[in-house]
C-alpha positions in Angstrom: 0.0 0.0 0.0 1.3 3.4 -1.0 1.3 6.0 1.7 -1.7 8.4 1.5 -1.2 12.1 2.3 -4.2 14.0 3.7 -4.4 17.7 4.4 -6.2 18.1 7.8 -6.6 21.9 8.1 -8.6 24.5 6.3 -6.3 27.3 7.5 -2.5 27.9 7.2 0.0 28.5 10.0 2.7 31.0 9.6 5.2 28.6 11.2 3.6 25.3 12.3 5.8 23.3 14.6 6.1 21.1 17.7 3.8 18.2 17.1 3.0 16.3 20.3 0.6 13.3 20.6 -1.2 13.6 23.9 -2.3 9.9 24.3 -4.1 10.5 27.5 -6.5 12.9 25.9 -6.4 11.4 22.4 -5.4 14.7 20.8 -2.6 16.1 18.6 -1.0 19.3 19.8 1.0 21.7 17.7 1.9 25.4 17.6 2.1 28.4 15.3 5.4 29.6 16.7 5.6 33.3 15.9 1.9 33.9 16.4 1.9 32.4 19.9 -0.9 29.9 19.1 -1.4 26.4 20.4 -3.8 24.0 18.6 -5.3 20.7 19.7 -6.8 18.4 17.0 -9.2 15.6 17.9 -8.9 12.9 15.2 -12.2 11.3 16.3 -14.3 14.4 15.5 -12.0 16.5 13.4 -12.4 19.4 15.9 -9.6 21.8 16.4 -9.2 23.9 19.5 -7.2 27.1 19.2 -5.6 28.9 22.2 -3.9 32.3 21.9 -1.0 32.9 24.2 0.3 35.9 22.5 -0.9 38.5 25.0 0.1 36.3 28.0 3.6 35.9 26.6 4.0 39.5 25.6 4.4 38.6 22.0 7.2 36.2 22.6 7.3 33.3 20.1 6.7 29.7 21.3 9.3 27.3 20.2 7.9 24.0 21.5 5.4 22.4 23.8 4.7 19.1 25.5 1.9 17.8 27.7 2.5 17.3 31.4 1.2 15.3 34.4 -1.2 18.2 35.1 -3.8 19.9 32.9 -1.1 22.4 31.7 1.5 22.3 29.0 5.2 22.9 29.3 6.4 25.5 26.7 9.9 26.5 25.5 9.4 30.3 24.8 11.9 33.0 23.9 13.5 33.8 27.2 12.4 30.9 29.3 10.2 27.9 30.2 6.6 28.5 30.8 3.5 26.8 32.2 0.8 27.2 29.5 -2.9 26.7 30.4 -5.0 25.9 27.3 -8.3 26.4 29.1 -7.5 30.0 30.0 -4.7 31.2 27.7 -2.6 32.0 30.8 1.1 31.6 30.9 3.4 31.5 33.9 7.2 31.7 33.8 8.8 28.7 35.5 12.5 29.5 34.7 14.2 32.2 32.7 17.0 31.2 30.3 19.4 32.7 27.8 19.2 36.3 29.2 22.9 36.6 28.4 22.6 35.5 24.8 21.9 37.5 21.6 18.4 39.1 21.3 18.0 37.1 18.1 18.1 33.8 20.0 14.9 32.0 20.9 14.0 28.6 22.2 13.0 26.2 19.4 12.5 22.4 19.2 11.8 20.6 22.5 10.7 17.3 23.8 10.5 15.3 27.1 12.7 12.3 27.9 11.3 9.2 29.5 12.0 10.6 33.0 9.8 13.7 32.4 12.6 16.2 31.8 12.1 18.8 29.0 15.0 19.1 26.6 14.9 22.3 24.5 17.4 23.7 22.0 17.6 27.3 20.8 18.1 28.9 17.4 19.8 32.2 16.4 17.2 33.6 14.0 20.0 35.3 11.9 20.6 31.7 10.7 24.4 32.3 10.9 25.6 32.8 14.5 26.3 29.6 16.6 24.8 31.0 19.8 22.1 28.4 20.2 22.3 25.9 23.0 20.7 22.7 24.2 19.0 23.0 27.7 17.6 20.4 30.1 14.9 21.6 32.4 13.4 19.5 35.2 10.9 20.3 38.0 12.5 22.2 40.9 15.7 22.7 39.0 17.4 25.5 37.1 17.8 24.9 33.4 21.1 23.2 32.7 23.3 23.8 29.7 24.0 20.5 27.9 25.4 21.6 24.5 26.5 24.9 23.0 27.7 26.4 19.6 24.5 25.6 17.7 23.1 27.7 14.9 19.6 26.3 14.5 18.8 23.5 17.0 16.1 21.0 15.9 15.3 17.3 15.6 15.4 16.1 19.3 14.4 12.4 19.6 15.4 9.3 21.4 15.9 5.7 20.4 13.4 3.0 21.5 15.8 1.7 24.1 16.4 5.3 25.4 20.2 4.8 25.1 20.7 7.2 22.3 19.6 10.8 21.8 19.4 12.7 18.5 19.9 16.4 17.8 20.1 18.3 14.5 21.6 21.7 13.5 19.4 22.7 10.6 21.7 25.1 8.9 24.6 22.7 9.0 22.3 20.0 7.5 23.7 17.7 10.2 22.0 15.2 12.6 24.0 14.2 15.6 23.7 11.1 17.9 24.7 11.0 21.5 25.0 8.2 24.1 22.1 8.9 26.5 21.8 8.1 30.2 18.1 8.2 31.1 18.6 7.8 34.8 21.1 10.7 35.1 19.8 12.8 32.2 23.3 13.0 30.7 24.6 12.9 27.1 28.0 11.9 25.8 30.1 11.1 22.7 28.5 13.3 20.1 29.0 12.1 16.6 27.6 12.6 13.1 24.6 10.4 12.5 23.5 11.7 9.1 23.6 14.6 6.7 20.4 15.5 4.9 20.4 15.6 1.0 20.4 19.1 -0.5 18.4 21.3 -0.5 16.6 19.8 2.4 17.5 20.8 6.0 16.7 18.7 9.0 13.9 20.2 11.1 11.6 18.6 13.7 11.9 14.8 14.0 10.8 11.6 15.6 11.9 7.9 15.9 9.7 4.9 15.1 9.4 1.7 17.0 12.1 0.1 14.8 14.6 2.7 15.6 14.4 4.6 12.4 14.8 8.4 12.5 12.2 10.5 10.6 12.8 14.2 9.9 11.0 17.0 8.0 13.2 18.3 5.3 12.7 22.1 5.4 13.3 23.5 1.9 13.3 19.9 0.7 9.5 19.3 0.4 9.6 15.9 2.0 10.0 13.8 5.1 13.0 11.5 5.2 13.5 8.2 7.0 17.0 7.1 8.1 17.8 3.6 9.4 19.4 3.2 12.9 22.8 3.5 11.3 22.1 6.8 9.6 21.4 5.5 6.0 18.7 7.2 4.1 16.0 4.7 3.5 13.0 6.6 2.2 11.9 10.1 1.2 8.2 10.9 1.0 7.4 14.0 -1.1 4.9 16.5 0.2 2.8 19.2 -1.5 4.7 22.0 0.3 8.4 23.0 0.1 8.8 23.7 3.8 7.6 21.0 6.1 8.7 21.7 9.7 8.1 18.7 11.9 6.9 15.2 11.8 5.6 13.0 14.6 3.6 9.8 15.0 0.2 9.8 16.6 -3.3 8.2 16.5 -4.6 5.5 18.7 -2.1 3.0 17.2 0.7 5.5 16.7 0.7 4.6 13.0 -0.1 8.0 11.5 2.8 10.4 10.7 1.6 13.9 11.2 3.5 16.8 9.5 3.4 20.6 10.1 4.5 23.1 7.6 5.2 26.9 7.2 3.6 29.5 5.0 5.8 32.4 5.7 8.6 31.2 3.4 6.3 30.1 0.6 4.7 31.6 -2.5 1.2 31.4 -4.1 2.2 28.3 -6.0 1.9 26.3 -2.8 -1.7 26.8 -1.7 -1.3 24.2 1.1 1.8 25.8 2.7 1.3 26.1 6.4 -1.2 23.3 6.7 -1.2 20.2 8.8 -0.9 16.8 7.0 -1.3 13.2 7.9 0.6 10.4 6.2 -1.2 7.0 6.5 -0.2 3.5 5.3 3.5 3.7 6.1 3.4 0.3 7.8 5.4 1.5 10.8 4.5 2.7 14.3 5.9 5.5 16.4 6.9 5.8 20.1 4.7 7.3 22.8 5.5 10.9 23.6 6.7 11.4 27.2 5.1 14.0 29.5 6.8 16.7 31.6 6.7 16.2 35.3 5.3 19.5 36.4 
């Protein structure tokens, strides 16, 4: 069976990002980063909830979100980590970060590890300066610097056995692999896992149950699948040039959802900025972990 690509939204995001499958509530979360919006999609009904955090965040862009063990979300936002309440649109700062970094920095891709810690990597929006950093944030702790010298951090994911962690630097077109210690929350031995084929740049990513790494190819108009050794296995073309993140969801974790951006596209791409679902891949993803609030 050939994969089927379905457009799920009737509206475009400026910069759709940060797909998270909230299994407990059976919903798919994602953001429109610069607009400060969070969306929740119910596959059972097709309903989409929209929560506007722009005012509560003072216009700061959201980089990433994840669900938590409470009703609230954890958010990586320019300047810090926030508790986001989708019922009210309220935002509360939990911990500031990167006050000493360039004003063009902002928190970007982020996910929770299996112990409930939120890992978030920043980007310098000039797309040249390596002032981005990888941060680890846990309850009742200050954010901890884990990696530095990044231009555009993206692609955080973990292997099925939780012994490896992945991180991409988009404008270097590189995906890195680390040894990962889940109990201690430590990374070690960074090495090159893969480079994405031009013109595609690695953006948001996920890992399937077989250990394959999937990444949205920004500027490449596709999602790419790499095997556990970093070999390109498959590339699935999309009707947009700038997909931004992919993640598995659905009751059986067998649907690959993909966000995209409209801000970098032209009128020849009428579906730019929309949310897509890819069905019939024959693989399943891994459950997204929650933040321990």
